[in-house]
C-alpha positions in Angstrom: 95.8 72.1 94.2 94.3 75.4 93.8 94.9 76.2 97.4 98.5 75.3 97.0 98.8 77.7 94.3 97.1 80.4 96.3 99.6 79.8 99.1 102.5 80.1 97.0 101.5 83.7 96.3 100.8 84.8 99.7 103.9 83.0 101.2 106.1 85.0 98.8 104.7 88.0 100.9 106.0 86.2 104.1 102.9 84.2 105.1 103.6 80.8 106.7 101.7 77.5 106.1 100.8 75.1 108.8 99.4 72.0 107.7 97.3 69.6 110.2 96.5 66.3 108.8 97.1 62.8 109.8 98.2 62.0 106.1 101.3 63.3 104.4 99.6 65.0 101.5 100.9 67.3 98.6 99.8 70.3 100.6 101.5 69.0 103.7 104.8 68.7 101.7 104.6 72.5 100.9 104.1 73.3 104.5 106.3 75.4 106.6 105.3 73.4 109.5 103.4 69.8 109.2 101.6 68.7 112.3 100.9 64.9 111.7 98.2 64.2 114.2 96.7 60.9 115.1 93.2 60.6 113.5 90.4 62.2 115.6 92.8 64.3 117.8 92.1 67.6 115.8 90.2 69.3 118.6 92.7 68.3 121.4 95.4 70.3 119.1 93.0 73.2 118.7 92.6 73.2 122.4 96.3 73.2 123.2 97.2 75.8 120.6 94.3 78.0 122.1 95.8 77.3 125.6 99.1 78.8 124.5 97.5 81.7 122.5 95.6 82.6 125.6 98.6 82.2 128.0 100.8 84.4 125.8 98.2 87.1 125.3 97.4 86.5 121.8 93.5 86.8 122.1 91.5 89.7 120.2 89.4 90.6 123.1 87.3 92.9 121.0 86.7 90.2 118.6 85.7 87.7 121.5 83.5 90.2 123.3 81.5 90.9 120.0 81.3 87.4 118.5 81.4 84.9 121.3 79.4 83.5 124.3 80.7 81.6 127.2 84.4 82.7 126.7 84.8 83.5 130.4 84.6 79.7 130.9 87.5 78.7 128.3 90.5 79.5 130.6 89.3 77.1 133.1 88.4 74.6 130.4 91.9 75.1 128.7 93.9 74.2 131.7 93.5 70.5 130.7 95.2 71.1 127.3 98.9 72.1 128.3 101.2 71.5 125.6 102.9 68.3 126.9 99.6 66.5 127.3 98.3 67.7 124.0 101.6 66.2 122.5 100.8 62.9 124.1 97.1 62.9 122.8 97.9 63.9 119.3 101.4 62.6 118.7 102.6 66.0 117.5 106.0 66.9 119.2 105.5 69.5 121.8 108.1 71.9 120.2 105.9 71.8 116.9 102.8 72.8 119.0 104.6 75.5 120.7 106.2 76.8 117.3 102.6 76.8 115.6 101.2 78.7 118.6 104.0 81.3 118.4 103.6 81.6 114.7 99.9 82.1 114.9 100.0 84.6 117.7 102.7 86.8 116.0 100.9 86.7 112.8 98.4 89.3 113.6 96.2 88.3 110.8 95.7 84.7 109.6 93.4 82.7 107.5 92.2 79.0 108.1 91.2 76.5 105.5 89.5 73.4 106.4 89.4 70.5 104.0 87.4 67.5 104.9 88.4 65.1 102.3 86.9 64.1 99.0 83.1 64.9 98.8 80.8 61.8 98.4 79.4 63.0 95.2 80.6 61.9 91.6 83.2 64.8 91.4 85.5 63.7 94.1 86.4 67.2 94.5 87.9 68.1 98.3 85.2 70.3 100.4 87.1 73.3 101.4 86.2 76.4 103.5 88.3 79.4 104.0 87.7 82.2 106.4 89.7 84.8 108.4 89.3 84.2 112.2 88.7 88.0 112.7 85.4 87.5 110.7 82.4 85.9 112.2 81.5 82.7 110.5 78.7 83.0 107.7 
C-alpha cells in the first residue's frame, strides 16, 4: 500500500500509472491503465512495448550507448513482437499495448516498480524494487 500512497502524490503532478499483473489487485484498481496479462507472458509484453518505442523513436540513444551491450541486435529481435502478435500471446488488447507505449514514450521520464509477490519469509511483505530506467541498475 505504500506504493499506492506514493503514486497518489505523483499522479497529482500528472503522472500515469500502468499496472501489469495477471491478477486484479488493489494497485490495479488505482491504475490509469491495467494490462491484465496471461501468467508468464510479461517478457512478450515488454518486447512488444519496446518494439513500439523503437519504431516511434522513443529510445534514449545516449543511455543505450553508455549502459548496454548488443543493442544493435535488438531491432532484428523485436521484429517478432508486433503489437498484434503480443496481444495474442498476452491476452492484452492491442489498443492497450499501443496506449501504454504512447504514454511511456511521451513521458520523457519514467519509473518502474517491480513486485514479485509476497516474500517467502514470515513477514509476507511484497518484494519490490523501484528504479528509473535512465539510471543503470545497481
